[in-house]
N, C-alpha and C positions, 0 to 999 in steps of 0.2 A: 453607673456605667463604668465598666472595667477599662483600665488604661491599655492602649495598644502596646503590643510587645516591641514594636519598632521605636516606641517612645519611652521604653523602659519598663513596660508592664510584663506580665507573665504570658508565655505562649499558651494558646488555647489547646492545641493538639499535643497530647502527652504520650510518653512511652516510645519505644523503638518501633520502627515499621519494618516488617519482614518482606523480603521479595516474594512475589507470587510464583511458587514452584509448581510446575505442571507435570513433572516426571516422578515416578515412584517405583514400587515393587514390580509392577507389570512390565515396565520398560526395562528394568534391570534384568529380569528373567529372560525377556526376549533377546536382549543383547548377549546374555550368557549362552543362550541356545545357539545363536549364530556362531559365537566363538567356538563352542564345542563342536559345531559341525565342520569347522575349518574353512568354510567358504565365506570369505569376507566380501567378495564381489563375484557375481556370477556372470558378468559381461565378457563377451569376446567381440573383438572388432571385425572378425571375419564372418562371412555369411553362414550362419548356423542357427540352431534353436537358441543358443546362448547369446545371439546378437541382441535379443530382446531383454536380457537380464536374467538374474537368478530367481529363485522361488520367492524370496521376500519382496523383491521388486514387483513381481507379478501379483503377489498377494495384495500389496499396497495399492497398485493400480486398479485391480479388480474391486477392492473395497471402496476406493474413491468413486469409481463409476456407479456403484450401487448407492453410495451415500448421496451423491449429487445429481444422479439421473442423467449423466452425460454418456455419450457413446464411446468416447476414448479418453483415457487418462495417461499422460506420458510423464514419468518422473524425471526430474533433473536435479542437479546439485545445488541450485539456488534459483530464486525468483529472477535474479538478474540474467542468469543463463537462459532461463525460460523466455524472457523478453527478447533476448538476442536471437534465440532459435525461432521465435515467431517471425522476426523480420526475414530470416532466410526462408521459412516455410511459405510465406506469402509471395516470395519471389521479388523482394525489394531489390531495386537496381540503383546504381549511382545516379544521383540527381533527383530521384523520387522524393516527394515530400510526405512527411508523416506529421499529422496534427497532434500535439501533446499539451497537457496542462503544465503551467509553470510552477505549480505548488505540489511537489511530490519529491520522493527520493530521486537522486540524480539518474539512477539506472533507467528510468522511464524515458528520459530524453536522450541518454547516451546510446541506447540500443540501436536506433536507426543508423547511427554513425558507423557501426561495424560493417554495414553493407553499403556504405556510401550514401545513405539517405540523409535528408536535410530536415531537422525538426522545425516545426512551425508552432508557435505558442498561442494558444487560445485562452482567454481569461476564464475565471471560474465564477460560480455563483456564491453569494455570501450566505445562503441558507443551508447549503450542504457541503460547501467547500470543494465541489467537484466541477469538472469542466462544463462550460455553458454551451449547450447545443446551438444556440443562436449565434454564438461567436465562432463555433466550429463551421457552421454553414457559410458564414461570411468569408472564411479563409480557404474554402475548398477551391482548388484550381485544377487545370488539366494535368498538373504534375502530382496531385494528391493520390497517394496509393493506400493510405491507411490512417485510422484514428486510433490513438491509444487513450483510453479513458481509465482513470484511477478511481476506485471506490474508496475515497480517502477517509481516514479516521474510522472506517467501519460502516459508513452510510453509502447506499448505492448512488452512483451517478444516474443521470436520466438515461438508463441503458436502452430501454425499448425505443425511446425517441432517437437516440444515437444510432441504434441498429437500423431503424427505418431510413435515417439519413444516409447511412453507409450503403445500404442496399439500393437506394435511389440513384446513387452516384457510382455504383459498381466498385466500391472500395471495401477494404477489410476493416472490421472493428475488433480491436484487441482490448481485453479487459485486464488491467493490472489490479488483481484482486488480493494483493498481499495483505491488506489490513481488514479484509471483510469476509472471512470464511463463514458461511451460513447466513450472511445477510441476504435479503430477498427484495425483489421489486415485482409487485403484482403476482406473487406466488412462485416466481422463478428465482433460483439461487443466482446471486451474482457469481461471475466466473463461468456461467453457462449461457449467457445471453448473447455475447459477442461471437464472432467467428472462432476466436481462441480466447480462453481465459487462463491467467497465470496466478497460481496460489503460492504463497511463501510459507516455508516451514523453518524460517530463521528462529533463533532462540528467543527473540523478543516478541514473537507473534503469539496469537491465541493458542495454537497448537504448534508443536515444533519437533524437529529432528536434529537440532543444533544448527545445521545448514541444510537447505533442501528446498525443493519446489515441485509443483505439479502443473502441467499444462493440460487443459481440457478442451475438447472440441467434438462436434458431431460430424465433422467432415473427414471422410476416409483419407483423402489425398493429403490434407493438412496434417493429419495424425502421422501418416507415413513419413512425410518430410520432417516433422519434428523428431521422429525416432531416428531417422537417418542423420540429422544434424547432431543429435545427442551422442552418436556413437560412430564417428569416423565414416560417415556414409559414402565417402568417395571410394572406399574399399569394396563396396558391395556390388556384385554382379547379379543382375536380375533379368528375367525374361523380357525381351523387347516389347511384348504385347501388354505389359503391365504399366502402371503409372509412370510418367516421365519423371525421373529423378536426376537428370543431367543438370549441369551447371549448379551443382550443390556440393559445397565443401563442408565436411563434417568437423566436429569438435569432440572434446571429451567432456560432456556435461553429465556424466553418469553418476547416479546415486549409489552408495554402497549398500550391501545387504544389512550392515549394522544400522545405518540410518533408516532404511526401509522398515526394519523390524520395529524400531521406535515409532515410526510413522503409523504402522498398523495399530499399535496400542493407543497412540494419541488420538487417532481417528475414532476409536471406540469411546473415548472420553470427551469428545467434542462438546456435547451439550453440557456436561457437568463442569467443564472448564469455562465455557462462554456464558452460560446463564448467570453465574454470580457477577460477572462483569456488567452485564446488562442491568441487573438488579441494583448494583452500586451506582451506575450512571443515572438510572431512573430516580433513585433516592436523592442524589445530588440535585437533579433537575427539579424535583418536587420541593426540596428545601430551599432552593435559591431562586427559582424561577420568577418569584414575585417582586424581586428587588429592582428598583428603577435603574436604568442605565446598564443593566446586565441582560444578556440574551443567552439562555441555555441552549444546548444542541436541539435542533429541530428535526423531527422525523416526518418525512413526507408521507401523505396518505398512501397506503398500499405497500409501505416499505418496512422492513425490519432492519434496525440499526444494531450492530454488534460492538460498537464502542471500543475500538482499539485506543482511541483518545476521546476523552470528554472535553470538547472544545467550547469554551466560554468566550463570548464576545462582550466587550465593554465599550461604552460610548464615552470617550473622555470629556466631551462637551457637557453631557448630562451629569457625570460624576464630578466634574470640575477639577480633576487631577489627571496626570498622565498615566498611561499604562505602566510605565516603569515604576512609579511610586506605588501604584496599587499592588503590583506584583511583589515589590519589596515588603510591603506591609503584610501581605498574605504569607510570604515566606517566613517572616519573623514570627508569625503565629504558628508555624509548623506545617503549613500547607505546601505540598511539593508541586509547584506550578512553574511554568516557564513562559516568557513572553514570545509570542510568535512561534512559527514552525521552522521553515527554512527560507533563506533568501530566494526570491524567484529565480528559477534556473537560468533564465536568459541573461542573468547578470554574471554567470560563470565566465571566466576568461576564454574558455573554448568557444563560446558564442560571441562574446564581445570582440574578440580578436579574429573570429572566423578562421580558426586554425586548429584542425583536429588531427589529421593524419598526414605524415610527411612534411616537407618543407614548403610546399606550394599552396597550402590552404585547402586541400581536399577535405571534404567534398563540397565546401562552400563555393569553390570556383565554378561549380556546375549550377549555381543558383544566384539569383539577384536578391534573395532574402537577406536582410540585415537585422541586427538585434539592438542597436544603440537606442532606437526610439520605439521599441515595442510598447504597445498601448495595452496594459492590463491593469486598469485602475482599481479593480476590486481586489485583486491579490496584493497590490501595493498597500492599499488601505488596511487590509486585514493584517498583513505581516508587520507593518510599521506602527500601527496604532491600536488595533482592536483585539486580536486573537490572543487568548490565554489558554495554554494547554495543560491538561491534567492527565497523566498517563494511567489509564485504567488497567492496562495489562501488566504493569510493572510491579505493583505492590499488593500485599495482602493485609488489608486494614481490618481491625476488629470492629465490632458494632459500635463500641464506644468511640473509637477514632472516627468512624464515619459521621457520627453525630457531632463530634468536635470540629470536623472540617466544615460542616454546614454552619455551626455556631461561629467559627472563625471568619467566614465570609460575611456573615451578618455583623459581627463585631467591627470589622474594617469598614463595612458600608455605613454603619451607624456613626462612625467617627471621621467622616470625610472632611469635615471642617478643619480638624487638626491636621489632616494630611495635606490640605491645600497649602497650609503654611510651610510644611516640609517640602512640598513640591516646588514652591516658589524659591525656597532656599537652595534647592539642588539645581535649579536652572541657571 
């Protein structure tokens, strides 16, 4: 039995690891074509054909509609901007409540604050790490205006169940689909099941434009409002017989022609970029799934997981060591993992202090919701003790290194007794 690297042995994973590069000659040529055209942004803020953007923006949005089968696609300059625009599009007003998960990037919970909305945190499930519909239902009140569900790590939340719940209560369901492009639930793409879906094209995602995002919807009025908010909609004068766009303040959430040109090429490559990530995740799950005390990512029946993150759960009681020691041992073997994801968002000072905008505590002064004693035991357990993250989208491993990663986990698992002594010494 080989000696653990953390105890002086040789690391299992050898060689340098390259970043996973998604851009190439096609994107380079597309950007050069835009530069040669001289039109780096085709947007005008005034009411004209250019209000909707330039040729590359329109090409990207059309291609997105065709790829994902939605009625409307509205490009924006980030997923965060898209989430904020969603809050305006649904007509969120000060004091309205929006139910959100606590385990996600902060933008999900920050978006309602821009319109005076009050986030309410619902616990997640430990099988898919996504918001739990039963907890959402418990928190719905007469102030609830929307639910934001995150398809975290690339696996769908229980979107059809959440959509049914939203429709029953007359509220909107927003999908934060930043980490799950081409994931599906019961044959439907995530990002197209809620009233609005928001995709990320950030440089760390499966497909990217550096920064960028796409909002999708089948609702004509929501699409119009998203387009207004994206491009200084308060400047637009429309026929009074058309959709009501009053009480709507616009922003500059516009994507450039350069980014859109990259997006068009990235969208063509979607399958060839995502399929290897799925294959790597499935390889890891097959190689590690039989080890006691470890739970590899679960894929719910009828779902497609696209693995932004390969999320391993460990049971410290079964393994007899802390997660911290287990992760240190894996890292010493050359496995790039990290303990936990993010601290639950309700622990952020903005919520603990109930102080977001101005000096008087707005918008929390409009609500009796508090955050000191939020009960989300599942997310606390996962974050503090169980979850181990392996970033599928970040690195490009050779076949040899993939086998070495699996061997490294087995090596650490086979030497738990040695680690128990180390664990006690570090406590």
